[in-house]
C-alpha positions in Angstrom: -19.5 -4.3 26.9 -18.1 -5.3 30.4 -20.3 -5.1 33.5 -19.8 -1.9 35.3 -19.1 -3.8 38.5 -16.0 -5.4 37.1 -13.6 -2.6 37.6 -10.5 -4.7 36.7 -11.7 -5.1 33.1 -12.4 -1.3 32.8 -9.0 -0.5 34.1 -7.2 -3.0 31.9 -9.0 -1.8 28.7 -8.4 1.8 29.6 -4.7 1.3 30.4 -4.0 -0.7 27.2 -5.8 2.0 25.1 -3.8 4.8 26.8 -0.5 2.9 26.2 -1.3 2.3 22.6 -2.3 5.9 22.1 1.2 7.0 23.0 2.9 4.6 20.6 4.1 5.8 17.2 2.1 3.2 15.3 -1.3 4.0 16.9 -0.8 7.8 17.4 -3.7 10.2 16.8 -6.4 7.4 16.8 -9.5 9.0 18.2 -11.2 5.7 19.0 -8.3 4.8 21.3 -8.6 8.2 23.0 -12.3 7.8 23.8 -11.9 4.1 24.7 -9.2 5.0 27.2 -11.1 8.0 28.7 -14.5 6.3 29.1 -13.1 3.1 30.7 -10.7 4.9 33.1 -13.4 7.2 34.2 -15.2 4.2 35.7 -12.3 3.4 38.0 -11.0 6.7 39.2 -9.7 5.4 42.6 -7.7 2.6 40.9 -6.0 5.1 38.6 -5.0 7.3 41.5 -3.8 4.4 43.7 -1.7 2.9 40.8 0.1 6.1 39.9 0.9 9.3 41.9 0.7 11.4 38.7 -2.3 9.5 37.4 -4.8 12.2 38.3 -2.9 14.9 36.3 -2.4 12.6 33.3 -6.1 11.7 33.4 -7.1 15.4 33.4 -4.9 16.0 30.3 -6.3 13.0 28.6 -10.0 14.1 29.2 -9.2 17.6 28.0 -7.7 16.2 24.8 -10.9 14.1 24.3 -13.1 17.0 25.1 -11.3 19.2 22.5 -11.6 16.3 19.9 -15.4 16.0 20.6 -15.8 19.8 20.2 -14.0 19.7 16.9 -16.4 17.0 15.7 -19.5 19.1 17.0 -20.4 16.3 19.4 -21.7 18.6 22.1 -23.4 16.1 24.3 -20.1 14.2 24.5 -18.3 17.5 25.2 -20.6 18.2 28.1 -20.1 14.7 29.6 -16.3 14.7 29.2 -16.0 18.3 30.6 -18.0 17.4 33.7 -15.8 14.3 34.2 -12.6 16.3 33.8 -13.8 18.9 36.4 -14.5 16.0 38.7 -10.9 14.8 38.3 -9.7 18.3 39.2 -11.3 18.0 42.6 -14.6 19.6 41.5 -13.0 22.3 39.4 -10.3 23.6 41.8 -9.2 27.0 40.4 -6.3 27.1 42.9 -4.5 23.8 42.2 -5.7 23.1 38.6 -6.2 26.5 37.1 -5.3 25.9 33.5 -7.2 22.6 33.2 -10.2 24.0 35.0 -10.3 27.1 32.7 -10.0 25.0 29.5 -12.6 22.5 30.6 -15.1 25.2 31.7 -14.6 27.0 28.3 -15.5 23.8 26.5 -18.5 23.3 28.7 -19.7 26.8 28.0 -19.4 26.2 24.2 -21.3 23.0 24.5 -24.1 24.6 26.5 -24.2 27.5 24.1 -24.6 25.2 21.1 -27.3 23.1 22.9 -29.2 26.2 23.9 -28.8 25.8 27.7 -28.8 29.5 28.6 -28.9 29.2 32.4 -26.1 26.7 32.6 -24.1 28.7 30.1 -24.5 31.9 32.1 -23.6 30.2 35.3 -20.2 29.0 33.9 -19.5 32.3 32.2 -19.8 34.1 35.6 -17.6 31.4 37.1 -14.8 32.1 34.6 -15.1 35.9 34.9 -14.8 35.6 38.7 -11.8 33.3 38.7 -9.8 34.2 35.6 -6.4 35.7 36.5 -6.0 38.0 33.5 -8.0 39.6 30.7 -6.6 37.2 28.1 -8.2 34.2 30.0 -11.6 35.9 29.7 -11.5 36.5 25.9 -12.9 33.1 24.9 -15.7 33.1 27.3 -16.8 36.6 26.4 -17.5 35.6 22.8 -19.1 32.3 23.8 -21.6 34.3 25.9 -22.1 36.8 23.0 -22.9 33.9 20.7 -25.3 32.4 23.2 -27.2 35.7 23.5 -27.1 36.0 19.7 -28.8 32.7 19.3 -31.7 33.9 21.5 -32.1 37.2 19.6 -31.0 39.3 22.6 -29.4 42.0 20.5 -29.7 44.8 23.1 -28.2 42.6 25.8 -25.2 42.0 23.6 -24.6 45.7 23.1 -24.8 46.3 26.9 -22.4 43.5 27.6 -19.9 44.8 25.0 -20.2 48.4 26.1 -19.5 47.4 29.7 -16.3 45.5 28.9 -15.1 48.1 26.5 -15.2 50.5 29.4 -13.0 48.1 31.4 -10.2 48.1 28.8 -10.2 51.8 28.2 -12.1 52.0 24.8 -15.5 53.0 26.0 -18.4 54.0 23.7 -21.7 55.6 24.8 -24.8 53.4 24.6 -26.9 56.2 23.0 -24.5 58.5 21.1 -25.8 61.8 19.8 -25.5 63.0 16.2 -23.0 65.6 17.3 -20.7 62.9 18.8 -20.9 60.9 15.5 -20.1 64.0 13.4 -17.1 64.7 15.6 -15.9 61.1 15.3 -16.3 61.2 11.5 -14.2 64.4 11.3 -11.4 62.8 13.4 -11.4 59.6 11.4 -11.3 61.3 8.1 -8.3 63.4 9.2 -6.5 60.2 10.2 -7.3 58.5 6.9 -6.2 61.6 4.8 -2.6 61.0 6.1 -2.7 57.3 5.0 -2.5 55.8 1.6 -4.1 52.4 0.9 -0.7 50.9 0.4 0.4 52.0 3.9 -2.8 50.5 5.4 -2.0 47.2 3.6 1.5 47.3 5.1 0.4 48.0 8.7 2.4 46.0 11.3 0.7 43.2 13.1 -1.3 44.2 16.2 0.4 42.8 19.4 -1.8 44.4 22.1 -4.4 41.8 23.0 -6.6 44.3 24.7 -7.0 46.3 21.5 -7.8 43.0 19.6 -10.4 42.3 22.2 -11.8 45.9 21.7 -12.0 45.4 18.0 -13.9 42.1 18.4 -16.3 43.7 20.9 -16.9 46.6 18.5 -17.6 44.2 15.7 -20.3 42.6 17.8 -21.8 46.0 18.5 -21.8 46.8 14.7 -23.7 43.6 13.8 -26.3 44.0 16.6 -26.7 47.7 16.0 -27.6 46.9 12.4 -30.3 44.5 13.5 -31.7 47.1 15.9 -31.3 49.9 13.3 -29.3 52.0 15.8 -27.6 54.2 13.3 -25.5 56.4 15.5 -24.1 53.5 17.6 -23.2 51.6 14.4 -21.4 54.6 13.0 -19.5 55.3 16.2 -18.4 51.7 16.6 -17.2 51.5 12.9 -15.2 54.8 13.3 -13.6 53.8 16.5 -12.5 50.4 15.0 -10.8 52.3 12.1 -8.9 54.6 14.5 -7.7 51.7 16.7 -6.5 49.8 13.6 -4.6 52.8 12.3 -3.0 53.4 15.7 -2.1 49.9 16.8 -1.8 47.8 13.6 -3.5 45.1 11.6 -5.2 41.9 12.9 -7.8 39.4 11.8 -10.6 42.0 12.3 -9.0 44.6 10.0 -10.8 43.6 6.8 -14.2 43.6 8.5 -13.3 47.0 10.0 -12.7 48.7 6.7 -15.6 46.9 5.1 -17.8 48.4 7.8 -16.3 51.8 7.1 -17.2 51.4 3.5 -20.8 50.5 4.6 -20.8 53.7 6.6 -19.8 55.8 3.6 -22.6 54.1 1.6 -25.1 55.1 4.3 -23.8 58.7 3.9 -24.3 58.4 0.1 -20.6 58.4 -0.7 -20.8 55.5 -3.1 -17.3 56.0 -4.6 -15.7 55.9 -1.2 -17.8 52.8 -0.3 -16.5 51.0 -3.3 -12.9 52.0 -2.7 -12.9 50.8 0.9 -14.7 47.6 -0.2 -11.9 46.9 -2.6 -9.4 47.7 0.2 -11.1 45.2 2.5 -10.9 42.6 -0.3 -7.2 43.1 -0.6 -6.8 42.8 3.1 -8.6 39.5 3.0 -6.1 38.3 0.3 -3.3 39.1 2.7 -5.0 37.5 5.7 -4.0 34.0 6.6 -6.9 33.3 9.0 -10.1 32.1 7.4 -12.2 33.2 10.4 -12.3 36.8 9.1 -13.4 36.0 5.6 -17.1 35.3 6.0 -18.1 38.5 8.0 -16.0 40.7 5.7 -17.4 39.3 2.4 -21.0 39.7 3.6 -20.5 43.4 4.3 -18.4 44.0 1.2 -21.0 42.4 -1.1 -24.0 43.9 0.7 -22.9 47.6 0.7 -19.7 48.2 -1.2 -19.0 46.4 -4.5 -22.3 46.9 -6.3 -21.8 50.7 -6.6 -19.2 50.3 -9.4 -19.4 46.7 -10.7 -21.2 45.9 -13.9 -24.4 44.1 -12.8 -25.3 42.2 -9.6 -24.5 38.7 -10.7 -20.8 39.0 -9.7 -21.8 39.6 -6.1 -23.1 36.1 -5.9 -19.6 34.6 -6.3 -18.3 36.7 -3.4 -21.2 35.8 -1.2 -20.9 32.1 -2.1 -17.3 32.2 -0.9 -18.3 33.8 2.4 -21.1 31.1 2.9 -18.7 28.2 2.2 -15.9 29.5 4.4 -18.3 30.3 7.2 -19.5 26.7 7.2 -15.9 25.4 7.1 -14.7 27.4 10.1 -18.0 27.0 12.1 -19.0 30.7 11.8 -22.6 29.7 11.2 -24.2 33.1 11.8 -22.2 34.8 9.1 -22.6 31.8 6.8 -26.3 32.2 7.1 -26.1 36.0 6.6 -24.0 35.4 3.4 -26.6 32.9 2.2 -29.6 35.2 2.9 -27.9 38.1 1.1 -27.0 35.9 -1.8 -30.7 34.9 -2.2 -31.8 38.5 -2.1 -29.2 39.5 -4.7 -30.3 36.6 -6.9 -33.9 37.7 -6.7 -33.0 41.3 -7.5 -31.0 40.5 -10.6 -33.7 38.4 -12.1 -32.6 34.8 -11.5 -35.2 32.3 -12.8 -37.6 31.9 -9.9 -38.0 28.1 -10.1 -34.2 27.5 -9.9 -33.9 30.1 -7.1 -36.7 28.5 -5.1 -34.9 25.1 -5.3 -31.7 26.7 -4.1 -33.5 28.6 -1.3 -35.2 25.4 -0.1 -31.9 23.5 -0.1 -30.1 26.3 1.8 -32.9 26.6 4.5 -33.1 22.8 5.0 -29.4 22.6 5.4 -29.1 25.5 7.9 -32.1 24.2 9.9 -29.8 21.8 11.6 -28.2 24.7 13.5 -31.1 25.4 15.8 -29.3 28.1 17.8 -29.2 30.3 14.7 -32.8 30.1 13.7 -33.3 33.8 14.3 -30.8 34.5 11.5 -32.4 31.9 9.2 -35.8 33.5 9.6 -34.5 36.4 7.6 -34.6 34.2 4.6 -38.3 33.2 5.0 -39.9 36.4 3.7 -37.8 36.1 0.5 -38.6 32.5 0.1 -42.4 33.1 0.5 -42.1 36.0 -1.9 -40.6 33.7 -4.5 -43.3 31.2 -4.0 -46.1 33.7 -4.1 -44.8 34.9 -7.5 -44.0 31.5 -9.0 -46.5 29.1 -7.5 -50.3 29.4 -7.8 -52.1 29.4 -4.4 -55.7 28.7 -3.6 -56.3 32.3 -2.5 -54.9 34.4 -5.3 -56.4 37.6 -3.9 -54.2 37.4 -0.8 -50.9 39.2 -1.3 -49.5 38.8 2.2 -46.6 36.5 2.9 -48.6 33.8 4.4 -48.3 30.3 3.0 -46.3 27.0 3.3 -43.2 28.7 4.6 -44.4 31.4 7.1 -47.3 33.4 8.5 -46.7 37.1 8.0 -48.6 38.2 11.2 -46.7 35.7 13.4 -43.4 36.7 11.9 -44.1 40.4 12.4 -44.9 39.8 16.0 -41.7 37.8 16.5 -39.5 40.5 15.0 -41.2 43.2 17.1 -40.7 41.2 20.3 -37.0 40.7 19.6 -36.6 44.3 18.2 -35.1 42.8 15.0 -36.0 45.8 12.8 -33.8 44.5 10.0 -36.0 41.4 9.8 -39.0 43.7 9.8 -37.6 45.7 6.9 -37.0 42.5 4.9 -40.5 41.3 5.7 -42.2 44.6 4.7 -40.0 44.9 1.6 -40.9 41.5 0.3 -44.6 42.0 1.0 -44.5 45.4 -0.7 -43.1 43.8 -3.9 -45.7 41.0 -4.0 -48.5 43.5 -3.3 -47.4 45.8 -6.1 -47.0 43.0 -8.7 -50.5 41.8 -7.9 -52.0 45.3 -7.8 -53.0 45.4 -4.1 -52.0 49.0 -3.9 -53.6 49.5 -0.4 -51.4 46.8 1.0 -48.3 48.1 -0.9 -48.9 51.6 0.5 -49.3 50.2 4.1 -45.9 48.4 3.7 -44.3 51.5 2.2 -45.4 53.5 5.2 -44.1 50.9 7.7 -40.7 50.8 5.9 -40.4 54.5 6.2 -41.2 54.3 9.9 -38.7 51.6 10.9 -35.8 52.2 8.5 -33.0 54.5 9.8 -30.2 52.8 7.8 -31.1 53.5 4.2 -29.5 53.2 0.8 -26.4 51.1 1.6 -27.4 48.2 -0.7 -29.1 47.6 -4.0 -31.9 45.9 -2.1 -32.6 49.1 -0.1 -32.8 51.1 -3.4 -35.1 48.4 -4.9 -37.5 48.6 -2.0 -37.6 52.4 -2.1 -38.2 52.0 -5.9 -41.3 49.9 -5.3 -42.4 52.4 -2.7 -42.1 55.2 -5.2 -44.0 53.2 -7.8 -46.7 52.7 -5.2 -47.0 56.4 -4.5 -47.1 57.2 -8.3 -49.9 54.6 -8.8 -51.9 56.2 -5.9 -51.5 59.7 -7.4 -52.6 58.4 -10.8 -55.6 56.6 -9.4 -56.7 59.7 -7.4 -55.6 62.3 -10.0 -53.5 64.1 -7.4 -49.9 65.0 -6.6 -50.0 64.2 -2.9 -46.8 62.0 -3.0 -45.0 63.8 -5.8 -42.4 65.4 -3.4 -41.4 62.0 -2.0 -41.0 60.5 -5.5 -39.0 63.5 -6.8 -36.6 63.3 -3.8 -35.9 59.6 -4.5 -35.5 60.2 -8.2 -33.0 63.0 -7.4 -31.0 60.7 -5.1 -31.1 57.9 -7.6 -30.0 60.2 -10.4 -26.9 61.1 -8.4 -26.2 57.4 -7.7 -26.4 56.4 -11.3 -24.3 59.4 -12.4 -21.5 58.1 -10.1 -21.4 54.8 -12.0 -23.9 52.6 -10.3 -25.1 50.9 -13.5 -27.4 48.4 -11.7 -29.7 51.2 -10.6 -30.2 52.6 -14.1 -33.4 50.6 -15.0 -34.9 51.7 -11.7 -34.2 55.4 -12.4 -35.5 55.3 -16.0 -38.7 53.5 -15.2 -39.4 55.9 -12.3 -38.8 58.8 -14.6 -41.2 57.3 -17.2 -43.9 56.6 -14.6 -43.5 60.1 -13.1 -43.9 61.6 -16.6 -47.0 59.5 -17.2 -48.9 61.7 -14.6 -48.7 64.6 -16.9 -51.5 65.2 -19.5 -49.0 65.5 -22.3 -47.9 62.0 -23.3 -45.4 63.1 -25.9 -42.1 61.3 -25.7 -43.4 58.9 -23.1 -43.0 55.8 -25.2 -39.3 56.5 -25.7 -38.8 56.8 -21.9 -40.4 53.4 -21.3 -38.3 51.9 -24.2 -35.2 53.3 -22.6 -36.0 51.7 -19.3 -36.7 48.4 -21.0 -33.4 48.6 -23.0 -31.3 49.4 -19.8 -32.9 46.3 -18.0 -32.2 44.2 -21.1 -28.5 45.3 -21.2 -28.1 44.1 -17.6 -30.1 40.8 -18.2 -32.6 41.9 -15.5 -35.6 40.1 -17.0 -37.8 40.9 -13.9 -37.4 44.7 -14.6 -38.0 44.1 -18.3 -41.3 42.5 -17.5 -42.3 45.2 -15.0 -41.3 48.1 -17.3 -43.4 46.6 -20.1 -46.4 46.1 -17.8 -46.2 49.6 -16.5 -46.1 51.0 -20.1 -49.0 48.8 -21.1 -51.1 50.1 -18.2 -50.3 53.7 -19.1 -51.3 53.3 -22.8 -54.3 51.2 -22.0 -56.7 54.1 -22.5 -55.0 56.4 -25.0 -53.4 53.7 -27.3 -54.9 50.2 -26.9 -52.8 48.7 -29.7 -49.5 50.0 -28.2 -50.8 48.8 -24.8 -51.4 45.4 -26.3 -47.8 45.2 -27.5 -46.3 46.1 -24.1 -48.6 43.8 -22.2 -47.7 40.9 -24.5 -44.0 41.6 -24.0 -44.6 41.7 -20.2 -46.3 38.4 -20.3 -43.4 36.8 -22.1 -40.8 38.2 -19.8 -42.7 37.2 -16.7 -42.9 33.7 -18.3 -39.1 33.8 -18.8 -38.6 34.9 -15.2 -40.7 32.0 -13.9 -43.4 34.2 -12.4 -46.2 31.8 -13.3 -48.8 33.2 -10.9 -48.3 36.6 -12.4 -48.7 35.1 -15.9 -52.0 33.6 -14.8 -53.2 36.9 -13.4 -52.3 38.8 -16.5 -53.9 36.3 -18.8 -57.1 36.5 -16.7 -57.1 40.3 -16.4 -56.1 41.2 -20.0 -57.7 38.2 -21.8 -59.5 40.3 -24.4 -56.4 42.3 -25.3 -53.8 39.5 -25.3 -56.0 37.1 -27.3 -55.6 39.4 -30.4 -51.9 38.8 -30.8 -50.9 35.9 -28.7 -52.2 32.4 -27.8 -52.8 31.8 -24.1 -49.8 30.3 -22.2 -50.8 27.0 -20.6 -49.1 26.5 -17.2 -49.1 23.5 -15.0 -48.8 24.7 -11.4 -48.9 22.8 -8.2 -49.7 24.3 -4.8 -48.8 21.4 -2.6 -46.1 22.0 0.0 -42.6 21.2 -1.1 -43.5 21.0 -4.8 -41.8 23.0 -7.4 -42.9 23.9 -10.8 -41.9 22.0 -13.9 -38.9 23.9 -15.2 -39.0 25.4 -18.6 -36.1 26.7 -20.5 -35.7 30.4 -20.8 -35.4 30.0 -24.5 -39.0 28.6 -24.7 -41.0 31.6 -26.0 -44.4 31.5 -27.5 -45.0 32.3 -31.1 -46.3 35.8 -32.0 -49.2 35.9 -34.4 -48.4 37.6 -37.6 -51.4 39.8 -37.1 -49.1 41.9 -34.9 -47.8 43.8 -37.9 -51.4 44.7 -38.9 -52.1 46.0 -35.4 -48.9 48.0 -35.2 -47.8 49.0 -38.7 -44.8 50.9 -37.4 -43.3 47.7 -35.8 -41.9 45.2 -38.2 -42.4 41.6 -37.1 -38.9 40.6 -38.2 -37.3 43.2 -36.0 -39.4 42.1 -33.1 -38.3 38.5 -33.5 -34.7 39.6 -33.8 -35.1 41.6 -30.7 -36.4 38.6 -28.8 -33.5 36.5 -30.0 -31.2 39.1 -28.7 -32.9 39.0 -25.3 -32.5 35.2 -25.2 -28.9 35.5 -26.3 -28.1 37.7 -23.4 -28.9 34.8 -21.0 -26.3 32.6 -22.7 -23.6 35.2 -23.6 -23.9 38.1 -21.1 -20.2 39.0 -21.5 -20.3 39.3 -25.3 -22.1 41.8 -27.4 -24.2 42.9 -24.4 -21.1 44.5 -22.9 -20.5 46.7 -25.9 -24.2 47.5 -25.9 -24.0 48.5 -22.3 -21.0 50.7 -22.9 -23.0 52.6 -25.5 -26.1 52.9 -23.4 -24.3 54.3 -20.3 -21.8 56.5 -22.2 -23.6 59.7 -21.3 -23.7 59.1 -17.5 -20.7 61.3 -16.7 -22.7 64.5 -17.0 -25.9 63.0 -15.7 -26.4 65.5 -12.8 -26.7 68.5 -15.3 -28.9 66.7 -17.7 -32.6 66.0 -17.3 -32.8 63.2 -19.9 -30.1 60.5 -19.4 -30.8 58.6 -22.6 -31.3 61.5 -25.0 -29.1 59.7 -27.6 -29.8 57.6 -30.6 -28.0 54.6 -29.2 -30.9 53.2 -27.3 -33.4 53.4 -30.2 -30.8 51.8 -32.4 -30.3 48.9 -29.9 -34.1 48.4 -29.9 
């Protein structure tokens, strides 16, 4: 409050605040620290004249205030204080004030990085690299610069930076490795792992070589950015090298992430059992790790590519991802917090979470993360999923348009942005979401276009349930094209995916069973002989019901209804009515509207029209209805379908609703019976050739 010209007052206030700061009573009072620094900065000459050691003390005080402001994410204040501190060190004299200059410059780089000042950040990074006396002093600035490049979507530049510095510390990797090099590295790593048990890995000594720790951190950055660029060989090579360094030199905070990435590699190579085992190993390593910084990256990879291969259902992955999201926010690892959140939304959509609730959670997540402007490229990965949810749940003015263009994003603009930054993972999410919306609303031409683009850009396939789900919709699209054109043009592609999916389910991946059974039923529908087709669709519906995947229950019923539309209208009426109810339970109100319009003559026989109140204004959400709210079925259904007793149908619907409230109860026993025959699945053509499924129905 004092005039700037009155130096005596500034000096008096600053001196008193500094004195009180050192007393036991007022110790660790941040307001005193900042009061002292801001006032004494006004009277630098008076401080130097009054005390010979005043300059050094002042530098320490400013550094302490700068660290405090950095902890509080006050980056403008950090910038101002760091500049003041460098001024007190004679303009950043690396000879006489090395330690202070290094620390203040590091803080300045972090502040510039968070504020998005690329030029100033790069200038100070080069300054540290030129003047640092040893490798350890460069570590912090390396990763500040990597984060800065990451925030601008410069994935290839990060890989080049990491490869250059790995070469300096003797752990070099080629920028463009060949498949032969990768195969050789896989063999070497497997031989090393064969001599190790999981218990010996858990008991590895602590890594003491800082150069190797730096190598692991640089390799982790290569893995993440290779994933965005879909550079399969480089991702594999970096993962394998990380494992060998860990086995040779011991454990550190990067170890859990290292073995999670190795599990992901095994998933890409279709070794699902190995992926699950190494995912569990990474989980146990996290339990032993005392540093929270390693939790968020490892949990994201574990949930994305490892655990779902053996776990019952997908809903348990949400708990793992939620932990990674929360810890990432706590420790300031925003990029991995966002990636955990995006993966969590994708898993929630895949396992059939109610769309209205999921849209609310997605909106909250995106608005909360928008504050971190430097990580907007990561956050845009969520936008296709969000728009997909809205397209299914909220009626739009143009119901014929199935592209992901609406309140959240414009598909054409987003596609151009991803292509400019070479973010091919973002492209795959975009095309996958658009493919699903197009298939649900029967725009088969657009769905086929998306399926072809997915095949063009995807080099890393099959590591997650989402990858299998997207390929599943691609296969459904190819089947629909063959059915419409009475051809078998795409049958080879479909058969190959069914064969791969059959092996996956045979190894215990329960969550993929509804996908496999529905594809087998759709594939069989192309044959002239429809005998046994109803049972195949019923098996697919039962498997989805056992996993509480209401979205796949709806889709399987709709597919069955379309197949029987010509040959058995009454049976088609039954399946389409069931599909309508399940879509209603899922919250897909726009799909409900479409079905009521398209099949009005059929559905009116057995079921009154569902009245929906839908708003299309930006930011609005649908009025939520309980999942237990189902419409009454006309008793005329028994007259239309004499073989289906109305009482059994109502009991079945009660069972479906009970699954939402008690998924761990009777449904678990039902699932055990349904999947009892999966052990010999590779030798059998019909997975569900038992009486259990029909009894459950």
